[in-house]
N, C-alpha and C positions, 0 to 999 in steps of 0.2 A: 565772639560775636562776641566786638566793642561796642560798649555803651558808655555814654554819659549822664549823671544824675543830679539833680539838685543839689547845689550846694547849701550847707550851715554853718550861719554865723559861729567861727566857738570865742570871739572876743569881738571886741570893740576898745579903740585907746582916744580921749581927744588931746588935738596936738596943741601942748604948751606955744603960749605967745614967747619965751627963751627958747623954745624950737628954732623956730620959726626964723627967729634974728642969728643964732648959730649958724643956722644952715645956709649958708649965701646960695642967693638966685641963680639958677640954673647949672648948681649941685642935683645932684641923684640922691643924696645921701638918704638912707631913707629911714624915716620916722618908729614903722616896727621890723627886728627882722623877730625868725622865727625858726626854729630846727627841734626834729624829732627824733625818740631814744627809743627805744622798745624795754616794759616795762615787766619785772617777774610777777607781779600781781593788778597788771591792768592789761586785756589783752588786745586792745587798739595801740597801746605807751604809748603813751604823753612829748606833749609840745612846747616847747619853754620856745618863751615870748619873752623878748629883750625892747624894751618901752623905753628912750630918749626924753632925757630931763621926768623921770619920772622911776621905772626899777624891772627889774626881772620877773617873772612869774612862768611856776611851772602849774600848764595844764593838765587834767585828763580824760584823753579822748572816748575812752568808755562811760564816764560818769559827768563829765563835760564840767566838774567841778573842779575851784584851785587843786594842788598838793599842796603847794607851797606859793609865797612871793615873797620879795628881796626889795622894798619901797629904798627907793635909795635917794629921793630929792629933783628936784628942779636944775640942781649946775651942773649933775651925772650925768654923760656921754658915752657911746658905745660907738667902739668899731666896728665890729661884726657882730654875729649871734653867739648870742650864751649860748651853751651848752649841758646838757647835767647828764648824771646815771642813779643808776638807781640797782638795787641788791639787795639781796634778804640772806642777815644771818643770822639766825636762831630763830630769837626775836625782834631782832632789830629792823629794822626798814629801812635800808640808810639811803640817802639822798645826796649827793654832792649835785653841786650845777656849779662851772667855771662862765667868767665872763674876762674881754678884754675892756679898759676905760679907757678912754680918749682922752678925755677929762675930768677933773673932777675937784673939791676944792684941798682933796689931800693928796693931789696926785702932781707933780711938779711938767714941769714941760717938757723938760727933758726925757722923761716918763713914759709923756702923751705917747699911747699906742703897742707899747710895751708892757703894762702892771696888771697880769691879774689877779682877782680876789677870787676866791673860790670859795662855796658857805657851805657845810655838810651838816646836818640832822637825821633828826631818826622820827621817821612819820609815823615809829607806833608809840610817841612819846609827844605829844603835840601840846605838852608844857613846858618842851625842855627849848631852849633856842636855839638856831644855829649856832654855830662854829665857824669863825670866818677868819681867811691868810689872805696873805700878797704875796705875790713874784712877781720879777722883774725880769722882762725876758732879755735874753743881749741883740736883738731887734726887734723891728717893729712887725705885728703881728698880721695880716689879713684872714687869715682863714683859722680856728679855733675847733678840737677835730677832737674828739673823746671816744672813740667807736668800744660798743661793748665787746668786742674780741680781741681785744688785747689793752693790757694796762696802761699802757703811757698814753699822753695826750697828747696829740703832735699840732706843730706849732708852722704854718709857713707863713715866710714875711713878703711880702709887694717880690720881689726879688729872686723869688721861688727858692729862698734857704730853709732847711726843712728842720726845725729845735727838736727834740724830743723831753716831756717831762715825766716821772715818778707821779705817780700821785700822791702823795703827797709836797710834792711839788720843788723838786731836786733837781737841776740838769741833767740828762742820761746823754745826749750825743745832739751834735748842730754839721750839719753836710752841709755846704756851700754849695751855690748856684751850677748848676754843671756848664751855663755858660756865662762870661762878663757880660755885664750891659743889660741881661736882661730884666723884662719883668711880667709877673706872673698873668695870665690872662683867665684861667680856671683849676681847679684843681679837682681831684673825688679820691678816696678813701675808701678797697674794697678788701672783705672777709677773703684773706687764702684760700681757702677749702672752695671759696665761690667764684674762682677767676679760672676761667676757661680759656685766657689769649696767653698763658705762660709754659714754659715748660719744661722739664725738666727737675730736678730735685731741689730744696730752698727752704733756709731756717726763719724764714720770713713768715711771721700768724698776720701782719697784715702788708697790702702793694697800697701804694700811693704812686694817682698819675697824674705831671702836673704840667700844664700845657700852658707854653711859653712864647712872649714873644721877642724874638732879638734882630736886630737891624730890617722891618719888614716883614719877615721873616715869620710862620706859628713851624714848634717845635714840642716837642712830645716827650721829658724823661720819665722814666719809670725807675720807684724806688722801694725796696724791704724794709720794712721795719721788723724786728725779731720781741721776743718775751719780752728781753733787758732792755728795751730800746734802743739799740744800736741798729744802725739804718748802711743799707747795703744799696750802690749803686747797682738797678737791673740791666736799662739798656734806654736810649731812648733815638728819636727820628722825626725826621721833619716830614709838617707836611702839606704836598702839593697844594695850596688853593689860592695862589697866589699875592697879592698883600691881602694881610688878615684882619681884614674891616667887618668885626667877627660882633654877631648878635647876643650870642650863645655856642653858651658845648654839650652834648650831652656825652652821656657815654654808662657804662653800666658792666660787670665782672665777665658778661657773657661776651666780650670783646665787640661789641658793635656803639661805632662811635659816630656823632655827627653834628656839621656846623653849620651853622645859619647865619651866613653873612650878613648886611646892611643893601645888596645890590638886590636880596633876596635871592640867592643860589643860594642852598640848602644840600651839602655834600655829606651823602653817608661811609663809611671805612665800616671792616675788620680788618680786629688788628691778629697780630704774628700771621702772620704780617702786613700790613699795612698793606691792602686790597682795598679799592673801590666797592662798594656792596649794590648800585647801582647807579645809575644817571641823575647825576643830580636834580632834585627838580629846583625850577625855576622859578618861586613864587612872585606874584606880584605887592612888591609892597604899598600901590594904591587903595590895590582892594585888600588887604590883610598887614595893617603894619604892621610889623615881628616886632614881638616879646618875647621873654624868655621858653625856654625849651626844657623836658624833664622828659629823657630813659625811660620807659614802663618796663616792658618785656618783652624779649630777643629783640627786632629789629621795630617795636613797636615804638612811638614817640610820640609825644603830648607837646601840640605847641599850643600859645595864647597870643593873643593880636586886639587888644586894645582896638575901638574905637576914635577915629580921630578928634571926637566930642570929649574922647571919656565917660560915654554915656553907657555904651554894653561892651562886655568881653564877649570872644570867641572864641569860645576852648575845641582843638580837635585835634582827633587821634590818627597818626600817620604811621601806615608798613611801609616804611624805607629802603625794604628789599623790593615792593612793587613798584614804590611813590604810586601809593594810593591811601586814598581819605577811606578811611575805617566808618568815622563818625561824628559829630558836632554838637555842642551844644552851644548856646550863648542865653548867658543873664544880664541883669539891667544892675549898674555898678551903685552903691545908693549915692543919693543925691550930698551927704555930706562931706563926703569925700574932696568936693570941688570938682575944679573943671578941666586941673592937670589928676593926673597920676601914673604912679611909678607901680609895673605889679613885681612882684618876683612866686618862684613857685617853687616848691620843693616835696618829695612824698614823703609820706608818712605813712606808710607800712598799710598790710592788707588792703587795699586797693583801693587807698584813697592817698588826695593828693593834697596841700594847705598850699593857699595861696594867701597871699598879703598887698593887700591896696595900700598904696601912700600918699596920701595929696602932698602932690609939689608947689601950692598956691598957696598965695599969702591970708586967703577970706579969714576972719575973724573965727569961725564955727564953722571946724574940721577933726574927723575923726578917721583913723583907720582901724581896717579892720578886715581880718583873718580868717576865711571862713577854710571848712575841709567839705571839700570835693569827689564824694562817690564815683569809681567807676569800676567796670570789668574790661578784663581784656584777655586776648587768647596766649597761656605760656609761649606758644610759638609763633613762627606764620607760615606760614602755607600757603598753599595757592587757589584752595577752596575757601580763605579763610579773605580775599582780594576779587574774586570772579562777579559779578552783575557790581561791583561802585568803582568803575571808571568814572562815571560822569559825575559822582558826588564831590570831588575837587578840582573840577574843571575852570570851577571862578574864581578858588583864588591861583590859575597857574598865569604865568605872566606870555607864556603866550600857548596855543592851542594845544590840547593833546595829541591828536594826528603828527602837529610838526615833529620834522627830523629830531632828534635829538629830546624830545620834551620827555621830562621825567617821568610820568605819568603812562599806561596801558589806553589806545584806543579802542570806540567802541567796534570796530571791527573786531579786531585781534580780543578783545572781552566772548565777544560772539563763539571767534574759534577755539578758545581757550576752553569756553564751558561746553561748544560739541563736544572736542574731542576728550572733554574729561566722560562726559557722559555716553560717548561710546565708548572706552578705558573701562567706567564703571558697569558700562552693559559684555564688560570683554568681548568687544567685537573692536582689535587691533586695524583690521583693516579699510575698518571704515573712518576709522580714528587719521589712518592714515589718508585714503582716501580725502578726506575732509582737508587737512593741510596743502596736499599739494593742486588742490581746486582752488581754494584760497591761494596760495605762490602763485597761477597761470592769469589769478585775475588783476584786471588791470588798477583797482586798491591796492595791489603790494605791489607795483612794480617799481624796481629801483631798488637798491640799497636803503633807501633812507626810513622802509615802512619799518625795517627788521630794526631795533633799538636795541640798547641792553633788556631791561628788563625783560620786552617781552620774549627774546631768544633765552635770557634765563629760564623766563617762567617757563617756557616748551621743553627747553630739555629738563627740566625739574618733574614735568609732567608727565613725559616722556617715556625718561630714566628712571623716574624712582624712585634715587638708589637707597631709600628707605623701605621699598617696598617691593623688595626682589620677585614675590610670585607673580606681581601688576601686568597685565595684556598688556606687550610693547608693540609699538609701532613703525616695521621696519622702514627704513628708507630717509626718516624723516629728521634725524641724527647726522649721518651723513653729509643730506641737502646742506644742510647750517654751517657744516663745517667747511665744504668744502666751499661754499661760498668766503667763506671767510670771515662769518662773523661770531667766531667763537670763542669763546675768551677763556684765559688760567683763571680759575678759584672761580668761575660762573657756581658750580655745584655748592662754593666752603667750606661749611662742617657737614654737609650729606654726602660729600665723599669727591674723589676724583674722576674724573669724565672718561679714562683711558679704567679702567677699573668697574667701572660703570657698565664701558660698555659688552668687557668679559660677559662680567654679570645675565648682560646681554643674549650675552654668543655673538653678538653681532662687532664683530673686530676685528677678520680678519683683514677688511678693505684694507686697515692703516699704513698696514707693510704695505700695498701697492703706492702708496700716497706721498708724497713730500709737505707734509705741513707745517706749519710752526702755529703758535696758538699763545699771541698777541696777550703781554698782560694787563693793557689797559685798554678802555674803551675811545 
């Protein structure tokens, strides 16, 4: 069961007049950035906030108190979120923080966006002053990453160049962009031990996934980083979504990828190989103005939507495998944010999300807010988790869910799936098969339009139940779907191949009497 709780305020910061002057009208540069990292002595970890024209602060999510603060004055501005690391070495509780400086009195224009400041301090010795070091990168930096599972610091440029630094700020490696004339859209870094979409042995400890725009085409480049900071190209792929007019991208180490476009189209894929996960959802930009997305677990993805008046923020958790909304929550936006607000979202671990609300207006008194949003979500996507929820997301869709090609399941499909599951739970497969064939011969199911991708996939997973070999099996349903020509390769995803599942069920002889192919796309 998925739930979203009321958020709590972690911090808020006044917007300085100098920031308003520095941030030109129409730009979306954030007043505040936030990043999360685990801590060896704090169960919920720490959040590092980067405040333009003010400084960098490390906040303990367990105590909600500052662990460290670096006040830099009104003339210092940042390129991207600062990041922190912490470690326990005997009696030393070492905190290290890195920030990319866009402008400051001691930074030349040529070093703008390339200068890294590093602070190190022992939190066990409050009287000790933090050490500060400076490094100038060989290129501008769009993303600064310091994952706990690898020693190297990762620097990614606006043109998708990846560089690695040692913790002591020595340049280790630089990998040029895979494509000429490209621009970076978004990047992710995963622990190799958790990545499920790569096969084969590799010395890489970190997997970096870059999404790149090349001549109006979206491409994905996968790189590996080893213990010594060495970089290896592991592969690349073109994402078939047409013109990449992208709002945001979500991705996770399990290999679930989603891309939200300004048109409202929300495409979902599984990686290795790149395969459509389901029919794209078509969200309505008018009823649901689109904001950032965040991958949670499996195919569960969080979507934020700020109302046109910026008075409230809607937060939704969707299961993109089935195109179904699991839960939603609406919260009021503080009036101190003004009438124009930018929303950013990030993972905070332990079932929490960090929301950063930044004002974009020019009002005299405005404050940015950093919120922490608790949520619960199943670890895996199942049919049982979406049954009975078809109507929840209908008001957010651009077309009715009963229309052919719609992303979700319509009410009649939901009722049929519930009836089939109930019969199978009662160990009555004949009743399940009877329910399906009664539905398939009814006027409401006439034509192939009612046999949408998500519905067919749900039927296959429910009737074949590849992860439950002793589950009752309704004969004839899968054969009907295959002969109808609506089954696609990869519909069972990580849960098994179609032929293997049919063999397990003892329902495979008819395959040899039928000349069939399974298309790769819907």
